Structures are given as C-alpha cells and as structure tokens.
N, C-alpha and C positions, 0 to 999 in steps of 0.2 A: 234361499236368500235372494231378494231382488238384486239386480245389477246396479253398480253405483257408477257414477260419472267423475273423471277429473277434468273439470272444464267442459270441452265439447266431446271429449273422448270417454267411451265406456272402459271400465276396468274389468280385469280377469278375476275370477274367484280367488285365485292365489297368484302371485307374481309370475309372469311369463315373459320370456325374451323373445321378441319378434325382430328378425334380421331386417337390416336395411341395405343401402347401396353397398356397404363394405362387405356383405355376404357374397357379392358377385365376385370379388377378387379371390375369396376363399375357395369357391367351388369352380373357378374358370377352367383349370387344367382337367379336373374330373368331368366337367360337363362336355368338353370337346373330345376327350379320349374314350369315354364309354358310350358315345351316342348310338351306335349300332345297336347295342344289347338292350337299349330302353325301349325298343319298339319291336313287334313281331317281324320275324323274317318272312313270313308268308301271310296271305290273306287269311282272315279269320272268318268263320261262319260260311255262308250266310246264316243268320239267325232269324227266325220268324216266329211271331206271336200269332196264334189262331184267335182272333177276336171272338169266334163263337164260343169259347170257353166261358166267357164272362156273362153268359146268358143264364147259366146256372151258379148258384151260391155255393161256396166250398163246403164240404161235409163237416170239416173240422172247424169251421168258423174263421179260419185264417189262411189266406192264400196270398203269396207274394209273387209278383212278376218283375224280376230284376232286370232293367234295361242297361245295365252297366254302370260303372263308377258308383255314385251315390243315388241314381235315379231308380225309383221303385213305385209300382203300383201295388198298394196294400189293401187288400179286402179283409176287413175285420169286423166281425159281428154286424154284418149287414150293410156297412158303409164302405166307400171307396176313398182312399187317400192317394194323392198323387204327391210324391216326395221329391223335392229338389229337382224339378224337371229340366233337363238339358238334352234337347234334340238338335242343337246347333252343330254345325260341322266342327267348330273350333271352340275351345274353351278360353276366349279372349275378347278384347273389346272389338276386333274387327275379324271378319271371316276371311281374310286373305293372308293372315300371319297369325301364328301362335299355335298351342298344341292341338293337334288334329285327332279327330276319333280314329281309334284302330278298326272299327267296324261300324256299319250304318245301323241306326236305331232299328230294332227287331220288329216294331209295330209303327206304322205311320201315324202322325198325330190325328189325322181325321178318323181313325178307326178306333180311337180310344172309346171305352164305354162311358156312360154318364158318370161324372166325377163329383163327389159330395164336398170335398175340400182339398185344396192344394197347400201343401206345408213347405215353407222355405226356410232353411235353417239359418242362412246368412247370405250376403250379397256378392261372394266371390263368383268369378264367371263360370267356374265348373259346377256351380249349384244354382245359379240363376242366369240362364240363357236369355239374352235379349230377344233374339229372333223367335225363340220358344214361347216366351211369356206373350208377345205381341199376337201370336197366333191363337194361343189358348184363350186369351182374353175375349176373343169374338167367336169361340166355337160353341155351338149349340149344347154339346156335351157338358159344358161348365156353365151354362146360364144360371144355374142355381148354386153354384160352388161358393163355398166361404174360403177365402184366401187368408191364410194364417201365417204370420212372420214375427221375427222379433222386432223390437222397437226401431222404427226408423226406415226398416226395409220396405214397408208399405208405401213409402213416398216414391221409391224407384218404381214400384209396380203401377202407380198412378201414372208416371211418366211413359210407361209402356202400354197404356191403354186399359188397365184394370179399373174398373169402377170403384171409387173410394168407399162407397157404402158396402161393399162386398169384402172389404179388408178388415182383419182383426189383428192388430199389433199387441204383443205380449212381452211384458218383462218376465225375468225369471221367476218362477212359482205361480205365475198367472195361468189360467186355463180357459177353455171354452168347450162346450159339448157340441158334438157333431152327431145327431141322431142319439144312439145309446152309448157313444164313445167320448171319453174325456180326453182332450189333447191338452197336455200341460207343458209349457216352455220350462226348461230346466238349464242350469249352468253349463257352460262348456268352457274349455281353455283353448281360446283361439284368438282371432282378431277378424277385422272386417275392412272393406274398402275396395272400390273399383278403380283405384288410382293410388299412387304414393302419396297423395296429398289430401286424402280424406280418410286415412286409417282409423279404425275403431269409432268412427262417428256414428255407425249404426250398431245395432247390437247383434250378436250371434247366439245360438242356442242349440241344445239338444232337446229331444221330446220324449215324453211318455204317452203312449196310446193306450188307455185303459178302458176296456169294454166289459160287459157282464161276464163274459166268458174268457176272453183272451187279453193278455198284457204284452205290449212290445215296447222296447226301449230303442229309440234311434239316437245314436251317439252323435251323429253328423261329424264334424271336424273338431277334434280335441286333442290335446296332450294329456297325459296322464295327470290325475290329481286325486287327493284324498277324499273329495265329495262323492266319489262313486259309492263308497260304502254306504253313506246316509241315502242316496237315491236308490240303491237296491233295497234298503231296509223300509223306506217309506213308500215306494211305488211298485216294488217287486212282490212275489217272485215272478220273473219275466218268462214268458213262453219262448220268445225270441229276442235277441239282444243283437242289434245291428252296429257293428263297430269298424272303424276305418282300419285298414291295414296298409295302404299304399301313400305314396308321396311323402315318405318319411326319410329322415336323415339325422344322425346325431347332432348336427349343426342346428336343427330346429325341432328337437325333441320336445321342447316345451309346448309346441302347438300342433304337433302330429305324432300320435303315440306309436305308429308303425305295428308290425305283426306281433312283435314280443310284448309291446305295451298293451295290445288289444287283448292278448291272452290274460295278462295280469289284471286289466281293468274288467274283463269279464267275470274273472273270479272274485274281484273286489265287489262287483254289483251283486254278488251272490252265487255265481256260477250255475244258476238254474236253467233249465231249458236248453236251447240251442244257441250257438254263436254264428251269426250271419256276417262273413267279411265283405265289407263295402269299401268304396274309394279306392278301387284298383281296377286294372284290366281295360281301361278305355282310352286314357290319356298319358302321355309322358310328362309328368310333373315333378319328377325328382331325378336322383342320380342313380338309383338302383336298376338292376335289370327288371324287365316288365313283369317276370313271373316270379321274382324272389319273395314278394309278400305272400302270395298263396302257397308257394312251396314251403316257407317257413311255418305257416299255420297248419298246413297238412301234416307236417313232421311232428307236431306236438302230440304227445301220448296222452290219453285219458281226457280227451276234449271232443265234446259233441259238436260237430260242425254241421252247418246248413249252407251249402255253397252250390246254388244251382246254375244251370246253363242260361246265358243271357236270353231274355225274351220268353222263357218257358214258365207259364203260370204253374206254381207249385205249392201244393198245400204244405202247411206245417202241421206235423203230426207228433205228439210228444215222443221223445226218445228215438225218433227216426231221422237219422242223418242224411244229408244229400252232399255227396262229394263229387260233383261233376268234374271231369278232366278236359272239359273243353279247351282249356288253355294250353294242353299239351299237344 
C-alpha cells in the first residue's frame, strides 16, 4: 500500500504514537541515573575492514560488511548497496554535541569500493549523516551510483551536494532495478524529521532487495505491525532479514520494536533464513544498557542469528550462524 498524507504529514500504515516534549519529563530520572551503563566502559576495537576483500565477489552471492548501527555495505548478486551511511562522529545536527560513536568507522570512506546504489531509509541523523553525505556526493567510487530514498528525503540529499538526476524517490511499494536486483520501498511504522518542527514531512521506509539468487529484507526503523506477514508472503522467503533491536523502550514501542519485537517480527516475516540484528552497538539513543539488546536476542532459543563483528566482510551462507562476541 502506498503511503498516505494528512496535510503535509505522512501517515503510518497503522496508528503509532510518537512522543513529544512530554516524553522528556517521563524519562528524566531514568536518563540521568542509568547513563554510565548505556555506553561501553572500555574502548572497543579497533575494528578494521580489509578493502582488498572487495576485489573478489562473494562465493555465496551475498556478503555484508556491517559498519555498526544500521550502516552496511551489502554485496548482493553482483551489485553493491550502501545502506544508511553514517561515518559522522555524532548522530546529531552538530558535531560538538549529541550521541557520539562508541568506536571509529572500520573503513575510511575513501577506501570504499565502487558503489552501485546508496539506500537511505529515512532522514533521522543516525541514518543520514550530513558530513558523510557531503563527502560521498563527490567521491569517484559513487560517480555512477543511484541514490534511493523514500519520498521527500531526496530534497535533503540535494542540499548536501547529491546531483538531483542521480536520485530516485519512492513511495511504499514502488521499486527500481539496480543491475539484476530489484529494490522495493515498503511500509515501516516509524516517523521522520530532522527537527521537532518538520516531523513526518518526509517518508520513511523499509526495503526488499530481490536478486536472481538472493533475497534480503532491510527493516530499517520500525515498530511491530501486522503488515510483516504480508511482506514475508509477497517478497520472501528472505535469506537474510535485518531488523532493529536497539534504541527501544516501552514508552516508544510503536516506533522501535526492540529485541523481543525483532524476534516476533522475524517470525511474522516467515522466519526463514537468518536474522541480522541492526540498530545497536554504536550510539547511546535510549535508556537500556548498551549490550542489553544483543544479550536479549542471543538468549532466544531456536533462532538463527547472523551477527558479525563490525567491519568484517562476512558471507551469508544458508543455515550458518554468526554470533560474534565482540561486544563482550
């Protein structure tokens, strides 16, 4: 179903409560009392990506290099997709305040291989880094890249230096082909806005990447909703399902599913293939301890997990789990 608007604002596929200023007063005591546990006590890594790996195609047809949070380089059926790139030091409007990275990016931007498409799920700062986009817009590795966004987000890219002719903005259920891979924008239960004053004026989306051999679902940011069943039936079965597990709390469960919700959503999508936990391990964006999301999904029985070390190019092989303990 395509997204609908109420005036200037896009609407969720099902009603969702998005917190406002009143939320600050509800979380105040918890925010200050639990701050120490929301970040690692010791330095993480260093994590390093060997760029030489990209010279050879993955044998399985699918290889992911997870850079942390929701940023991944996805090599699928011969093309490379860069998803929600953020190399910025902070997930914030400025680089002097706001949530700071727990570890440096494993791969310097200038060492990226040639990219066929950049996919941006929505305009929040932890998915669309201003400094990152400005640099990517002028890099030779992306001179032929297609920039794929939900409706309205392409206008932000234009202001950051991306040529308008290279952008494709999609409504839910619309698609574009990149080589042999079809990229389809699908509904998500979330919101958008780079300030409190323009909420939901651009669209947010999840995505299906469907190639001749491989099928991947990127859930981006979303609360649970009943549409996952239909997505799984129409676009699955998925070899890999990327779902968010972090930055969740019961106070905003409508827009962030959390680890328990990710497990339920994975099963609603069909439960096929492997579950890749994303949206965790890089920024302090909620009230839980920083390892709680991954500890929660690791503890679930009868769940095929694919959770690699940041920056390590890793092939997706049917039935083969990856349970890296880098966070311990």
